[in-house]
Every structure is written in C-alpha cells, then in structure tokens.
N, C-alpha and C positions, 0 to 999 in steps of 0.2 A: 359647322364641319363634322362630316360622320368620316369614321376610322374602320380601319378592315376589323378592328375586335366588335366594335360597336357594330357593325353589319352583319358577322358570323353570331353575335348573338341575339340580335333581332330575327335571324332566320332560323332559330333552333326551335323544334315542337317538344310541349307536353305530351309524351305518351304514356298511356296506362298499360302495362304488363302483369304478368301473373308468373312469380316465383317457382320454379322447378323445385323446388327444397320445403317450402313451408304452404305452397299451394294459395298465397294471400296476393291480393293484387299491390300493385306499388307504384310510383310515378316516375317515369324517368325523362329526364332533359336530351332529346336526341341531339346529336352532332357528330359531327366525322363516320356516321352509317352505324354505329355499334348499336347492338342488340344485345343486352346483358340480359343472361338466363335466371340469373339469383337477383334478390334484393338486396341491399349492400348487409345488413347484418348477417344474412346467411351465406353470401360470399366469403365473408371470412371463418365460419363453421366448416363449408365446403372444402376450402383451402387447407383448413388444417387437418382437416380426414385426410387426405389424399397425402400431405406431409408426411401425418403418422403411419399411414399404409407403404409407404416407400422407404420409412425407416424401422420403423418395428417388423422384422421379416425373418427373426430367429423363432422359431419354437422354443420353449424350454419348461420346466415341469418345477414348481415353487415346491421346497426343500419343507414347507410347513404343510400346506393345506393339500398338495397332488395336483395342484389346478394346472392343466395346458396352457399356457400364454404365450405372447409376441412380444422379444425383447430386442433391444438394441444390436446387443450382445451374443456369442453362443453362451457365455459364462454368467447369464443370468439365473437370481436363486430366489428371489421373492417376487410373484405377483404384486404385492399393494406393501406399503409402509405398513397397514396393519399387520401382514403378516410377518413381515420384516422384524416388528418390534415382538411381536410375540414368541420369534424365533429365538430372538435375544435375550431374551426373559423367562426363557425355559426353566433355568436353573435359578430363579428366582434372583433377590435382588440384597447387594451387600453395601456394608457404609465405608467409603472411602475421602480418603485426606489429599486434599489437595497441595501438591507440592511446593506452590508458591505463595499462598496466601493463607494456607494451613486449615479451612474452612471444611468442616465436615460433610459430605453431599451422597447421596444413595445412586447407583447406577446397577448394572447387573454384573452377573458373576463375571461375564467374560472380561470385562474392561479391566478386572483386577489385576491380570495377566501382562498388561501394560506395562513398561519400566518408568514411562513419566504419565502421571495421571493429573488434569487439570478440572478444574469447577466449570471454566467457561472459555472461550476461545480469548476474550482479555488475558485471563489469567497465563495461555500457552505463549501469547507473543509478548507480554513483559517481561516471560522467564527467558525467552528465546532471545531477544535484545538486550538483556542484562550482562551477558558477555561480552559484548561489542557495539558498537552503535552501527548502523544498516550499510555506512556510507563514511568514505574516508575523507569527508569535504570538514573543513572547522566548523562549519555552522551545525551540521548535524551532530558533529562531536562534542562540541558547546552543549547543544539540545539534549544531549545523552547525558553528558556532567549534571547538568542541573537534575533530569528528572530523577537519575537514583539516587541524589542527596551527595555527590561528589563535591560540588562546589558550596560546600559548608563551613570550611576554614582552611588558614594557610597552612603549608605542608612543612613550611620552615620555622614562624613564629607562633604557629597555633590562632591567631587571629580571626574572630568570627562574630564580631560584632555586629554588620553589615555585609551579609555573603553575597551581594549583587556589586560590590566594587572588586572583588576578584577577579583573577586573569589566569588565563589557562597559558602556562610558559611550554615554550618547545626547548627539549634539553641539548639537541644538536643546532639549534639556531636554524634551522632547517621550517620555514612555516607549510611545507608539502608533504612533509611527514608528520602526520596527523595520528598513529599510531600511538595507541595507550601506553607501552612502555617509556615514550618520548615525551610525553605532556606532562605537568605538575601545575598544580593549583597553587600561586600563589596571592599576596596581597599588594596593590601599589610600592611598596617600600620593599620588601624584598624583591621585588620585580625590577625596579630601576637600580638598586644596586648590583643586583646579579649582571647587569649588561653596563653598568657605571663601569666595574672592574674590567670588562671586557675592553671596553673604549681604549681604558687607561693604556692597556696593554696592546691597542692597536690592532684588535682581531681583524684579518683582511676578509674570513669568512664573512663579517656581520656585515660588511660596508653594502651600502645601496645598487641597485643595476640599474638606477633610472637614469639614462645619460646626461639629463641637466645635472643631477646631482654627481654624476661621475666627473661632468667639465668641471664643476664648481672644486671639487678636490683635486682634480690636475694642476687648476690653477693656483688653489691653496699650498700644494706642494711645491709650484714654481716660485710662489713669492717666497717660500722659506728657506729655498736654496739661494735665493738672492741675498737673503739676509732681511727683507721686509719687512719680516715680522719678528 
C-alpha cells in the first residue's frame, strides 16, 4: 500500500544546478517547484552577508588606526579586537591584585582606575554572592551557608566535629523568612532544646497549619477540658 508521502518521494527528480555564488554545480532533489540559486554552504554565507549588511549601517572611525568602518551603533570606537587591545594597552601594563583571592595579575593601566578589580569572572561572581545568597528560598540559603563556611560549627555550643549534621534555625520561627539576620546555625541538641522550651510554654506561633494536625489538636484540647487526659 502506497501512501501520499511515498508517492511524493517517488515523483521527485534529481536535478543539477550551478550555484550563483561559487559557480560550482550541485545536485538538488526537486520538489514543490522550488529552484534554489545557491548550494547549501553558500546559502548560509549569502544569508549572513545580507544580515550583516542590514545590521552594520553606521559609519564610524576607529580611534586607534583611523579606519572608517560600518558598525551596529553610532558609538563604535574600534574596527577590530586587535585595535581595541592596542588602544587599551597604549599606556603599558601594570600589576594588579584581585580583591577576592589576592592573586597578582597583569592588566592595562586603564583597569587600575576601577574600584573593584578581579582576576576573572569566577572571582567576580564569588565576591558578589558572598554578601547574600541569590534567592531567599531555603535551599539556596543553605547552599550559600555551606559554600562560604557558615555551616562549620554550632553558634551556641561550638560543636564542629561533624558539620554535616548542623541545622539552620529560624529565630522568629517563620520558615518563609530566610533573611541572613534571622538564621542561626545550630547542632541537633541545641536546636531541639530551643524548640522544646517553646513547646513547654505552649507558644501558639509554633503550631502547624496542617488541617489534620489542627483537628487533632482541637480534639486533644476538648478531651483535656472533659478531664479524660
């Protein structure tokens, strides 16, 4: 049984055409009546050339070599990366110190005027996220604590033998409030004692909002009122 796709495939004809760009013959499987002017490699070259001609339309003068070239914006300064590097290093190089890792590296004299200098992108991002985590979600905050050594010892008793068992404690008991001043790193014993004191005082803010637990709590309260417990 033949299908429509198989019949169309059988009706296609292999035709030899000459590329208008490279002037070389190429074979094309004719279908839908289309007759390409360019071979597949030249098709992308011509498309990129047209796109570049439509994008680079602003004439600018290179500040290094004085060449007039076409740029995307009117504020273009350099005709090539080579001219940009030559212009930046026209005053020589200086030794700089990374403010994150302390590594000594060499850069152009213009970079020495910056307030913050890093040896690379990794040090730049590491210094930025040291101040605070990227998100206020608990998983991101715990990862931030672990990355910068905040999960090393208990803040109450100083326990640090096995850092993997340390817990991040919310001081105001609100698990959605993951701001740094509201968090404390405690060991399991200190964390349990912290919440045990609240349970003895019957602190209402610590009670769960789960409907099943609320129903069980109300049933327990009624039994206590009747004197059954």
